[in-house]
N, C-alpha and C positions, 0 to 999 in steps of 0.2 A: 504493499499499499504506499503510495506517495504522500508526503506531507499535505499536498493540496487536496487529495481525495480524503485523507484522514480528517482534515479540517471539516469537510462536509459531513463526515461520519460522527464527529463529536469531539470534545476536548480530551477524553481518555484515549481515543484512537490516535489523536494528534500527538500526544506525549509519547505513545509507544512507537509511532512512525519516526519521530525525532530521535528517540533513543536508538533505533536501528540505523538511522543515518549517521549518528555520531559514532556507533560501533564500526560501521563500514569505513568512515573516515579514518578512525584510529588504526584500523588494520591496513589501510592503503597509502597513508600520507607519510610514512617513516622514511629513513634514508634508503639508498640503492641497495639492491639485494646482495647479501653476503656470499662471496664466491667460494667460501670454505665448504667443506662437506656437510651434508645434512646431519650426520651423527656428531653433532656438537656436544660437549659435556653437559650434563644436566645442570650444573651450577651456572653455566652461561644462560640457561633458559629461566633461571629463577626470577630475575627482575621482571620479565614480561609476564610470567605466570602470576606473580604477586600483584600485578596491576600497576604498571609504571605510570608516569605522568599523563600519558596519552589516554589511559583508561579511566582517569578520574571523572571527566565529563559524562562518560557512559554510565559509571556507577551512580552519579548524582541523578541522571535522568531515570535510571532504573528505580532508584529510591522514590523519585517523584511519581513514576508510573505506579508503583506498588501502593503509595499513599492514595493516589487518585482512585485506584481500584477499591481500596478499603472504604474511602469516602462514598463512592458510588454505591457500594454494597449496603452501607449504613443508611444512605438516603433511600434507596429502594426498599429496605426492610421497614423503615419508617413509613414510607408511602403506603405500603401494603397494610400496616397497622391501621392507617387512617382511611382505609377504603379506596385507595387509588391503585390503578394498575401500573403506573409508572411514576417515578420521582418527578417533581416539578422541574421544568426546564430552568437552568441557571441563567440569570441575566448577564449581559455583557458588563465590562467594566464601565463606570459612569463616564459620561463625556468629559473631557477636559475643559471644554468651553460649553457653558449652558446655552441653549438656544435662546434667541431673542423672542420675547413674548409680547403679544399685542391682543387687544380685545378682538374676539372673532366676529366676523360679519353676522349681523342679526342680534348681537348682544350689547350693542351700544345703548346708551341711555340719554334721554333729554336732560340737559343740565350737567352733562359730563364736561370734561375738559382735559387739557394736557396734564400729564403727570399723575393721573389717577391709576389705581391698580387695575391691570388688565383682567378681563373676565375670559376664561378659557374653558373648553370641555375636553380638550386633548392637548398633548405637548407635541410641538413640531419636531419630530425625530424620524429617522429611517430605521432605528432599532426596533426589532420585533418584541416590543415590551408593552405591557399595560400596567396601570397603577390601581391598586385596590384601596379604597378609602371607606372609612367606617364613621358614621355620625351618631351624634346625641350622647349616648352613655348609659342608658337605662339598665341594660343587662351586663352584669359583671361575671362573665362565664369563665371559670378557671380552665375548662377544657380548651377554650380558644388559646389561652396563653401557652398551654402545652403543645397544641398543634402548630402554632406559629413557631415556637422554639424548635421543635423536633424536625419540621419541614424547612426551616430557615426561610419563611415566607415574609417579606416586608409588607407592612400596611402603613396607612397614615390615618390618624384619628382626628375628628373634629368634634370637640366636646361642648355641650351645653351645660351650664352650672347646675340648672335645676335637676338635670338627669344625672350628673356625675358626682355631685357634692357629697353623697352619702358614703362614697368610698374612693377617694382620689388615690388611695394606696394601690388599688387595682391598676389604675392608669399609670402610676409610677412604675409598677412592674412591667407594664406594656412598653413604656418608655425605655426601660432598661434592656429590652430586647432590640432596641434600635428604632422604635417607632417615634415619629415626631408628632406631638400632640398640639393641635392647632385650635383655632377659635370658631365657635358656632353660636355665639351670644349667650347671655345670661339665662334668658327665659324662653327662647325659641319662638319669638313673635314673627308675624309677617311684617317685615321692616317697611314695606311700602305704605303701610297704614300709620306709621309713626312720624312725627316731625323730626327734623335733624337732630335736635338736642336729645331726644329719646333714643334715637338710633345710635347716637355717639356713646350714650351711657351703656346700652346693650353691648357694644363692641368693646369700648375701652374698659368697662367693668369686668368683662370676662378676660381681657388682657391682664388686668390686675390680679384676678383669681389665679390664672394660669402661672403667672410669674411667682405667686406665693406658693402654689401647690406643686408645680412642676419644675421650678427653678429658672424659668425663662419665659419671657413674653414671645409668642409666635409672630412670624411675619406673614402667615397665610390665614385667610378667613373665608369660610363658606357661609353664605346667608341661608337661614332656614327656608325650606321649600324651594331654594333657588331663586327667591324673589328679592329684588333690589331695585333701587333707582339711583339718580344722581347723588341724592343726599347720602345714601348707603356708601357709595364709593368715596365721597368726600370724607365722611365720618371714619371710614376704614383707614384712609390715608392719614388722617389726623391722629389715629390710634397706633400708628406704626406698621400698618399692613401694606404689603406691596404686591399682593397676588390674590385673586378671587377665582379658585378653580371650581367649576360646577362638574358635569359629568355627561357621558355618552350613553352608558347603560347602568341599569340598577339590578343587582343580583338578589334573589331570594332563594330559599332552599329548593333546588330543582327547577327553578324557572327564572325568567328574565323579562324586564321591560326595556324598550330601546328608544333612544332619541331620534333615530333615523330609520328609514325603511331597510337599509342594509344591516343585517344582524351579525355579520362577521366582525371580529375584532380588526381594528386598524392600528398601525403603530402609534403609540402614544395615547391611546384611549384611556380616559379616567372612568373607573367603575365605582359606583356608589353601593353600599349596603348600610345597615344600621346595627347597633349593639342591641339586638333583640333576641327573642327566643320562641319556643313553641306557642305560647299564649298570644304572641303578637304576629308572627308570620309563619307558624306551622312547622317549625323546625329549629335546630340548634344553629349556633354560629359556626360549629364544625361543618354542618350540612351546607351552609352558604359557601365557606372556603372551598369545600369539595366541588361544588357547582362551578365556582370560578376556575379552579385548577384543571378540572376535566376539560372544560371548554378551551382553556389556554393551551394545554398539552395537545388537544386534538387539532388546534389551528396553528401550532408551532410558535406560541408566544410564551415568554417568561414574565412573571410579576416582578417588577422593579420597584425601587423606592422613589416615590414622586419627588422628594426633596433633593435627590441626586441630579434631577434634570431641571429643576426650576430654582 
């Protein structure tokens, strides 16, 4: 297998192919052939048999390949425990330069202006990645924490204080898994029905809560119900927000709703779900994550961390 074909086959195959290439190089790039008889003393062969300097890269790659095999085996075993036929696809390395963001056509507001946080439903990228975001905070399901940790699946949380305040320790545990916790207002109102001052208090008030409870005020905000106006964006900016991500699809246990007629994932799509459970949407948080991961695997997408791209 060539390195190019191995790349198409996956990261483990690539490592093995590179190891083979290094071994071949180590065997063919030495000095000119020795004209002495082939029956050289055994002690002459000891340095090569012991793995001289030329063999060091091959040994390193072999160790890497073995590590990758073990990681893959662990991920596959974890996936099967969680009811998946295959391990979730791994996302690529985050982009060195984050893409420029602008409010998407159709999401502009009256009374908007330059310098306001852009409103997006997907991230402009060619990477085959999607972003899983979870809103509100009503259900604090420990099974979700185990699943995300064991499968190494990144999510982004948008918390409403009314829903989350009875157990911010749960969301600190989620944060410790690498999740960024962002703003979803204090009381989950339809912000379009509020004057500017009240909108500002809903957003800035939750900034203060999250700074106290999570250790930092976020830079990302999602308005409840996806409803906003020019006052919302101005208030968000005044509270330190520089991005308003909405969504393209919403995931439930075993089903979806879509914002467009095309139901396939596109690179950079933002997916919404909620911290809920059987009494709210007929299944567990683990059921929702399975729904997302199965569709992502079937369509060749990895779940990436939103904040790595924005």
